[in-house]
C-alpha positions, 0 to 999 in steps of 0.5 A: 516547484516552478520548474517542476510545474513546467516539466510537461513542456520539456522536449525530453527527446531533444535533451542532451544526455547531460541535461536529461540526467539533470531534469530526470532527477527533477522527475525522480523527486516528484515520483518520490513525493519529495516535491516540497523539499524546501517546505519540508525542511522549513517546516521541520526546522520550525517544529524543532525550534518550537520543541526546543523552546518548550512548545511540543508541537507534533511534527504533523500538525492538524490539517488546517494548521499544517496548510498554513505552517507548511506551504510557502506559496500564499496563493496556494495556501489561500486556494487550499483553505477555500477549497477544503473549507479550513479555518484561517490562521492569519496569525501563523502567516503573520508569524512566518512573515516576522521570521522573514519567510520567503514566499514562492510565487509564479511570475504574473506574466507567465503565459501558462500561469494558470496551468502552473498554479493548477499543477502546483495545486495538484501536487499539494493535494497529493502531498496532503493525501500522504500526510493526513493518513500518516498523521492519523487524519485519514478521515480527510482523504475523501475530501482531499482526493475529491479536490485533487480529481477536480483539479486533474479534470481541469488540467486534462483540458491542457493535456500536451500533445505527445511527441512522435516517439511517445505517439509511436509507443502508444500506437503499438499499445493500441491506445491514445494518450487521453485514454492512459491511466498512468501508474507511478513506480509506487505501484511496483516498488513494494510487493504489497503494492503489486497486490493492490495493482492486482485488485486495481485491475480486477476493478477495471475488469468489473467496470469500476474504472475505464482507460488503458493502465500503463505502469512506470517502473524503475528497474532497481526499485521493483520489489519482486520482478518475477511477481511484477512480470505477471502483470505484463499480459494485463497491464503494460509495464515501462521499465526505465532503461529496459524496454522504453527510451529514457526520453519517452519514459520521462515524458510520460512521467512528467504528465502525472498531473494530467493522467496520473492514477492515484495509489492513495485514493479511489473515486467512484462514478457517483462522486464518492471518494475513499481511501484506495484500500477501502474500495479495493477490499470491497472490489475483492469481495464483489469479485469473489462473490461472482465466483471469479478466479485469481488472474495472477494465479492463472497467469503463473500456472500457464507460464509454469506449464510452458517453462518448469525450470523453477519447479525443478529447482524447487523439487531439488530444494525439497530433497535437500531440505529432507522433505518426502514427496508427500510432505506438505508445508506452510509458509510463515512471514512475521513482520519484524523491525530488522528487515525494515530497519525500523526502530521499535516503538517508533513509526510503522513498527506498530505493525511488527510482532515477536516471533516467540508467540508463533512457536506453538503454531509451528509445533502444531503444524510439524506435529501434524506432519507438515513443514514450516518455511520461514519467509522474509528478508535476509536480516530477519532474526534467526529462527530457533532450531526446530524439526521440519522448519526451514529458515529459508529467509536467512538461507543462501537458497532464497531468490525472488523466483523461489519466493513466489513459487514457494507461496504458490506451492504452499498449503497455507500461509501465516502472515499479517498486514504486510506486503508479502501477504498479498502474494498469498491473496493474489494466488488465493492461498488459504491464509491465517492473518494474525497480529493484524492492524490496519486503518484501511480496507484489507484485500483478503480472500475468502479462505482467510481467517484473521486475528486482530491486534487487540486495541484498548483505550486508556481506561483499559476497555477493548475497542469493539469491531464497530469502534475499531473500524470507526472514523474516530479510531481507525485512522490512529493505527498507522504509527506508534505516534498516531496511536499515542495521540489517540490515547490507545494501546495496541498489543500483539496476538497471543500464542493461543490466538495464533495457534487456533487461527492456524488450526482453522485454516489448516482445516480449510486447506485440508486436501482430504476435506469433504464438504464446504469449508468450516464457516463463521457466522456472518452476524459479526459483519453488521458491527463493521462500519466500513463496508467490505473492510475485511474483503472476503475474509472472516475472523477466526472462530476462536478469536471471535469467541474469545473476545465476543463480549468486546468485539460485538459490543453494541455502542 
């Protein structure tokens, strides 16, 4: 951490190639949120020892104990305890002393000691944003992020002057370093995060934040390059090894503590801080209420007019698959364990679903004359042989440009709370979101209808919408482990819930429909405790009616 905290002082342009590669690994560690590798190994070792000795302490301890158990800098621990108003556990520190704990510290005579300590504090808060969410303590995020932004505000007073090469790049972009909002590769590495970026830029367009966004990307860690390329008109992307020098790229990355823009949280001008998705879902709702169009869809369509090669390939695919010119289709994506290398019953596999419960909906679509194109990674389990179903995900036909084009041409999409769903929402494609489970706001557009994964307490009582979105329960959903700690049971959407949600969205997406789309009474929203939690979407009529006595129950 002492070395990483000084990364902004390195003359990246002057480094010899061999040295640059070594220092670049340091930046990679930081961007991958692995700053505290020594602390992580030490913490996990102590947790292993505790379990071995019959004291089953969960890996992610409650925040106040976690700070004392995890970090290896006493000054940092003291600052975190004070700023976050945490309980003091001197006994934990004493026990670590007894075990021979090595305590890290910055040299007292270092000329930039205060700045180094602030950078260390910034990274500690960034670490806590992730750990509190994944351990089921997301309610700490507002406080942690408030302190992070206060730390960053102090650091900005020490923002280094850019190198001549970086200054030249910024001049081409018609901006100054002090105006840059640096977006890390987190925003580009997952396709769902690309969808978040889309809304983040909508927020800027509506005046929710100011500055020049600048996205850093690794060329081998871009979820879908054709989709990400749509942002080039509204957010410059600097891809390492492609359109920017290695030195300038790493110089910018080293400035993350000074100008980095978080993907985890958002702070309003009035000082309120929330998890980023909570702000994003509210922003999307405001955007659509103003009758704004979908920026990425408009960009995509303009590009298609200029270059229709992907459309010609798509038309060739249709003919080979046996589609007539007038045939319509639906894209389907089911979140599964194989694609993500998940272990069922562990971690984020809580959001996965089985394919069998979707088959009635598939039969309904094909019975209505439509086709179903199954999307996903090549490792997905085989789709049962069915008429008018294309298992595109497992075929040799799949490639990134076609993934996006199929979504743009689909009549509707059937998805869930997975990243691929944000391609549909970014294009404004009518969507049936089923098996949905999320602790945080959902960026779903107005033509989306959803069916949540039912969540029950240990006594068998189903959570109401009010409870589902409450601070008490909503942070329990990220993993199987956090659900178990909250003593909740999560089940999958049933076949009838999926079928009827699909029926409703087919009605919404019917090109021959006359009059407004079928509505859903808005009274359900008063039971949602987080404003705008579901974006502009609505629960499906069937799902809402089936569980009305539970979902709309007064507390």
